[in-house]
PASERO-693461 format. One line per 4 residues: number of its first residue (from 1); for each residue x, y, z of C-alpha. Coordinates in nm, 2 decimals, decimal comma, padded with zeros to 4 digits. Example, Ala and Ser with C-alpha at 12.3 -4.5 7.8 and 13.67 -1.06 7.14 Angstrom:
! residues 2
1 = 01,23/-00,45/00,78  01,37/-00,11/00,71
! end
This chain:
! residues 348
1 = 05,39/-00,96/-03,96  05,54/-01,23/-04,17  05,87/-01,40/-04,08  06,14/-01,55/-04,30
5 = 06,01/-01,89/-04,19  05,66/-01,81/-04,32  05,80/-01,72/-04,66  06,00/-02,04/-04,68
9 = 05,69/-02,24/-04,59  05,48/-02,06/-04,85  05,74/-02,13/-05,12  05,76/-02,50/-05,01
13 = 05,38/-02,53/-05,03  05,36/-02,36/-05,37  05,15/-02,08/-05,24  05,42/-01,82/-05,34
17 = 05,68/-01,87/-05,63  06,05/-01,85/-05,55  06,07/-01,54/-05,76  05,79/-01,36/-05,58
21 = 05,96/-01,45/-05,24  06,29/-01,31/-05,37  06,11/-00,99/-05,47  05,95/-00,95/-05,14
25 = 06,27/-01,01/-04,96  06,45/-00,74/-05,18  06,18/-00,50/-05,12  06,19/-00,54/-04,75
29 = 06,57/-00,52/-04,75  06,55/-00,20/-04,95  06,31/-00,05/-04,68  06,57/-00,14/-04,42
33 = 06,86/-00,02/-04,65  07,05/-00,35/-04,55  07,08/-00,66/-04,75  06,89/-00,97/-04,62
37 = 07,21/-01,18/-04,57  07,36/-00,90/-04,34  07,05/-00,90/-04,12  07,13/-01,24/-03,96
41 = 06,78/-01,33/-03,90  06,67/-01,62/-03,68  06,34/-01,71/-03,53  06,31/-01,65/-03,15
45 = 05,98/-01,50/-03,10  05,67/-01,44/-03,32  05,44/-01,28/-03,06  05,36/-01,25/-02,69
49 = 05,18/-01,59/-02,71  05,54/-01,74/-02,76  05,63/-01,60/-02,41  05,30/-01,71/-02,26
53 = 05,33/-02,07/-02,38  05,69/-02,08/-02,28  05,61/-01,96/-01,92  05,34/-02,23/-01,90
57 = 05,55/-02,50/-02,04  05,83/-02,42/-01,80  05,59/-02,43/-01,50  05,45/-02,77/-01,61
61 = 05,81/-02,92/-01,65  05,92/-02,79/-01,32  05,62/-02,95/-01,16  05,70/-03,28/-01,34
65 = 06,05/-03,26/-01,21  05,93/-03,21/-00,86  05,70/-03,50/-00,88  05,96/-03,72/-01,03
69 = 06,21/-03,64/-00,75  05,95/-03,75/-00,50  05,92/-04,08/-00,67  06,26/-04,22/-00,74
73 = 06,61/-04,11/-00,87  06,59/-04,05/-01,26  06,22/-04,02/-01,28  06,23/-03,64/-01,27
77 = 06,44/-03,63/-01,59  06,21/-03,89/-01,76  05,90/-03,69/-01,68  06,06/-03,37/-01,80
81 = 06,17/-03,53/-02,13  05,84/-03,70/-02,19  05,64/-03,38/-02,12  05,87/-03,17/-02,34
85 = 05,83/-03,42/-02,63  05,45/-03,44/-02,60  05,42/-03,05/-02,59  05,66/-03,03/-02,89
89 = 05,41/-03,25/-03,09  05,16/-02,96/-03,06  05,36/-02,64/-03,02  05,65/-02,73/-03,25
93 = 05,52/-02,97/-03,50  05,17/-02,81/-03,56  05,19/-02,45/-03,43  05,56/-02,40/-03,52
97 = 05,63/-02,16/-03,23  05,98/-02,05/-03,22  06,06/-01,98/-02,85  05,87/-02,27/-02,70
101 = 06,02/-02,50/-02,95  06,37/-02,40/-02,84  06,29/-02,43/-02,47  06,12/-02,77/-02,53
105 = 06,42/-02,90/-02,72  06,66/-02,80/-02,44  06,43/-02,94/-02,18  06,41/-03,28/-02,37
109 = 06,78/-03,31/-02,43  06,85/-03,19/-02,07  06,59/-03,43/-01,92  06,74/-03,73/-02,11
113 = 07,09/-03,63/-01,98  06,95/-03,57/-01,62  06,82/-03,93/-01,59  07,16/-04,10/-01,54
117 = 07,31/-03,80/-01,37  07,04/-03,81/-01,11  07,07/-04,19/-01,06  07,45/-04,18/-01,02
121 = 07,43/-03,88/-00,77  07,19/-04,08/-00,55  07,35/-04,43/-00,57  07,72/-04,37/-00,60
125 = 07,82/-04,00/-00,57  08,19/-04,07/-00,53  08,36/-04,22/-00,84  08,72/-04,22/-00,96
129 = 08,80/-03,94/-01,20  08,84/-04,18/-01,50  08,51/-04,34/-01,43  08,34/-04,00/-01,39
133 = 08,49/-03,90/-01,74  08,36/-04,21/-01,90  08,02/-04,17/-01,74  08,02/-03,81/-01,88
137 = 08,10/-03,94/-02,22  07,81/-04,18/-02,19  07,58/-03,90/-02,09  07,69/-03,68/-02,37
141 = 07,63/-03,96/-02,62  07,28/-04,03/-02,49  07,21/-03,66/-02,51  07,33/-03,65/-02,87
145 = 07,12/-03,94/-02,95  06,82/-03,76/-02,80  06,90/-03,45/-03,00  06,93/-03,66/-03,32
149 = 06,58/-03,82/-03,26  06,43/-03,48/-03,19  06,58/-03,33/-03,51  06,44/-03,62/-03,71
153 = 06,09/-03,55/-03,57  06,07/-03,17/-03,53  06,37/-03,01/-03,71  06,42/-02,72/-03,47
157 = 06,73/-02,54/-03,59  06,90/-02,52/-03,24  06,88/-02,91/-03,23  07,19/-02,95/-03,44
161 = 07,39/-02,72/-03,20  07,27/-02,92/-02,91  07,36/-03,25/-03,06  07,70/-03,13/-03,17
165 = 07,77/-02,99/-02,82  07,68/-03,32/-02,66  07,91/-03,49/-02,90  08,19/-03,25/-02,83
169 = 08,13/-03,33/-02,46  08,15/-03,69/-02,54  08,48/-03,68/-02,72  08,64/-03,45/-02,46
173 = 08,54/-03,68/-02,18  08,68/-03,99/-02,36  09,02/-03,81/-02,42  09,03/-03,69/-02,06
177 = 08,95/-04,05/-01,94  09,24/-04,18/-02,17  09,52/-03,93/-02,10  09,44/-03,76/-01,77
181 = 09,68/-03,98/-01,57  09,96/-03,87/-01,79  09,91/-03,51/-01,67  09,86/-03,61/-01,31
185 = 09,49/-03,53/-01,33  09,56/-03,17/-01,43  09,25/-03,14/-01,65  09,29/-02,76/-01,72
189 = 09,61/-02,84/-01,92  09,41/-03,10/-02,13  09,08/-02,93/-02,15  09,18/-02,58/-02,27
193 = 09,36/-02,68/-02,59  09,10/-02,94/-02,66  08,81/-02,70/-02,61  08,98/-02,45/-02,85
197 = 09,03/-02,73/-03,12  08,67/-02,84/-03,07  08,54/-02,49/-03,10  08,74/-02,45/-03,43
201 = 08,58/-02,78/-03,54  08,23/-02,66/-03,46  08,31/-02,33/-03,63  08,40/-02,53/-03,95
205 = 08,09/-02,73/-03,93  07,89/-02,42/-03,89  08,04/-02,28/-04,20  07,95/-02,59/-04,39
209 = 07,59/-02,51/-04,31  07,64/-02,14/-04,40  07,80/-02,23/-04,74  07,48/-02,41/-04,84
213 = 07,27/-02,11/-04,80  07,48/-01,80/-04,88  07,17/-01,59/-04,93  07,04/-01,68/-04,57
217 = 06,69/-01,79/-04,71  06,64/-02,13/-04,55  06,65/-02,32/-04,21  07,01/-02,41/-04,28
221 = 07,11/-02,06/-04,20  06,92/-02,08/-03,87  07,11/-02,40/-03,79  07,44/-02,23/-03,87
225 = 07,35/-01,94/-03,65  07,32/-02,17/-03,34  07,64/-02,36/-03,43  07,83/-02,03/-03,45
229 = 07,69/-01,94/-03,11  07,81/-02,27/-02,97  08,16/-02,24/-03,12  08,23/-01,87/-03,02
233 = 08,28/-01,92/-02,65  08,47/-02,24/-02,71  08,72/-02,05/-02,92  08,73/-01,72/-02,71
237 = 08,77/-01,86/-02,36  09,09/-02,06/-02,41  09,25/-01,78/-02,60  09,19/-01,52/-02,34
241 = 09,25/-01,76/-02,05  09,60/-01,81/-02,20  09,65/-01,44/-02,21  09,57/-01,43/-01,83
245 = 09,26/-01,23/-01,85  09,05/-01,48/-01,66  09,28/-01,43/-01,37  09,09/-01,11/-01,28
249 = 09,29/-00,81/-01,16  09,64/-00,93/-01,24  09,66/-00,87/-01,60  09,94/-00,68/-01,76
253 = 09,97/-00,43/-02,05  10,08/-00,71/-02,28  09,78/-00,92/-02,21  09,55/-00,62/-02,23
257 = 09,69/-00,53/-02,57  09,68/-00,89/-02,67  09,31/-00,90/-02,59  09,25/-00,61/-02,81
261 = 09,45/-00,75/-03,10  09,27/-01,09/-03,07  08,93/-00,91/-03,07  09,01/-00,72/-03,38
265 = 09,11/-01,04/-03,55  08,78/-01,20/-03,44  08,60/-00,89/-03,57  08,76/-00,94/-03,91
269 = 08,66/-01,30/-03,91  08,30/-01,21/-03,80  08,27/-00,96/-04,08  08,40/-01,21/-04,34
273 = 08,16/-01,48/-04,24  07,88/-01,23/-04,15  07,82/-01,37/-03,80  07,84/-01,16/-03,48
277 = 07,87/-01,44/-03,23  08,24/-01,42/-03,20  08,22/-01,05/-03,11  07,96/-01,11/-02,85
281 = 08,13/-01,40/-02,68  08,46/-01,21/-02,65  08,30/-00,89/-02,52  08,35/-00,97/-02,15
285 = 08,72/-01,02/-02,19  08,76/-00,70/-02,38  08,57/-00,50/-02,12  08,81/-00,64/-01,85
289 = 09,11/-00,55/-02,06  09,00/-00,20/-02,15  08,89/-00,13/-01,78  09,25/-00,23/-01,67
293 = 09,41/-00,01/-01,93  09,21/00,30/-01,83  09,28/00,23/-01,46  09,65/00,20/-01,55
297 = 09,65/00,54/-01,72  09,50/00,71/-01,42  09,13/00,72/-01,50  09,02/00,53/-01,18
301 = 08,68/00,67/-01,10  08,54/00,67/-01,45  08,72/00,37/-01,59  08,41/00,15/-01,61
305 = 08,21/00,43/-01,77  08,47/00,52/-02,03  08,52/00,16/-02,11  08,15/00,12/-02,18
309 = 08,15/00,44/-02,38  08,44/00,33/-02,60  08,33/-00,03/-02,66  07,96/00,06/-02,69
313 = 08,04/00,33/-02,95  08,27/00,11/-03,15  08,01/-00,17/-03,17  07,73/00,06/-03,26
317 = 07,94/00,21/-03,53  08,02/-00,13/-03,66  07,67/-00,23/-03,66  07,56/00,09/-03,84
321 = 07,81/00,04/-04,12  07,83/-00,34/-04,11  07,75/-00,38/-04,48  08,01/-00,13/-04,62
325 = 08,28/-00,25/-04,38  08,21/-00,62/-04,46  08,22/-00,55/-04,84  08,56/-00,38/-04,79
329 = 08,68/-00,68/-04,59  08,54/-00,95/-04,82  08,66/-00,79/-05,15  09,02/-00,83/-05,04
333 = 08,99/-01,21/-04,99  09,07/-01,46/-05,27  08,78/-01,51/-05,52  08,76/-01,87/-05,43
337 = 08,69/-01,79/-05,07  08,45/-01,52/-05,15  08,24/-01,76/-05,35  08,19/-01,97/-05,03
341 = 08,11/-01,68/-04,78  07,76/-01,53/-04,74  07,68/-01,28/-05,01  07,84/-00,93/-04,97
345 = 07,65/-00,68/-05,18  07,83/-00,39/-05,34  07,88/-00,07/-05,14  07,60/00,18/-05,17
! end
């Protein structure tokens, strides 16, 4: 079985012409009766060997962390990061294995971030809030630098999202350190709007990557996928928190209906940009709202089951007819915007 990455590599090596690769993609898309762009491919696993290697790598890094903890503070993160980099030299750079590459990248960045965290926790666990925020900014900056170095060496698509997330953490921590005293240390009032704005910024950055590969044929599309996955919860959580959904049982009819309206709006955006991450990230909040609505209207015993039935049926229908629905949405947008979005083939 050949993956999209294999096709890209074959074209880059001159083994396969660009025209032949396009013909193969079109043929495969025809067999699936869905255009390539609408499939939203990304590499996660190419075979059971990916799972086998990942399990072995995780066991090795857990052992390294245990040995490091027994030596001195910070050594655990150092050993994890070093072992993750060394394993990536073979499994990522030479074997190009998808799932191990993702796990090793996360372990490397996490290991680098864990070094100062572990040292601070052991030496001075009680710090003023502003100092903690500044330390968080420094840790985020270090993690971003680690992600940048990993990207330069291995170019794993998720690396850009990891580095972007670390930079977002750095900026948010610096802002909190600067203005938290004004809000009497009420970080929630600061963090929610900042997180929402940061999520919108990450979404815009993801669209920049998407716009450079409208046909979804290169690594840039994979990078955009992970950035959308990072941006989605940062956008969804503040919106639904402001509606009161995260409070649990005490949501009202207005909040429940507001959740549904926002979810529909997210669905339209997801259709326009051909990314499903927004729908997935907001799903838990919609389930809460729908469950409350059914309970309110007297369906107490079956409210969870009916909620699952309604939402599951709607999402399955949307998935089955994603192409035609997306075409109907995109064709109503301005032409200049359509030219920047992923391709939306005409209705069958």
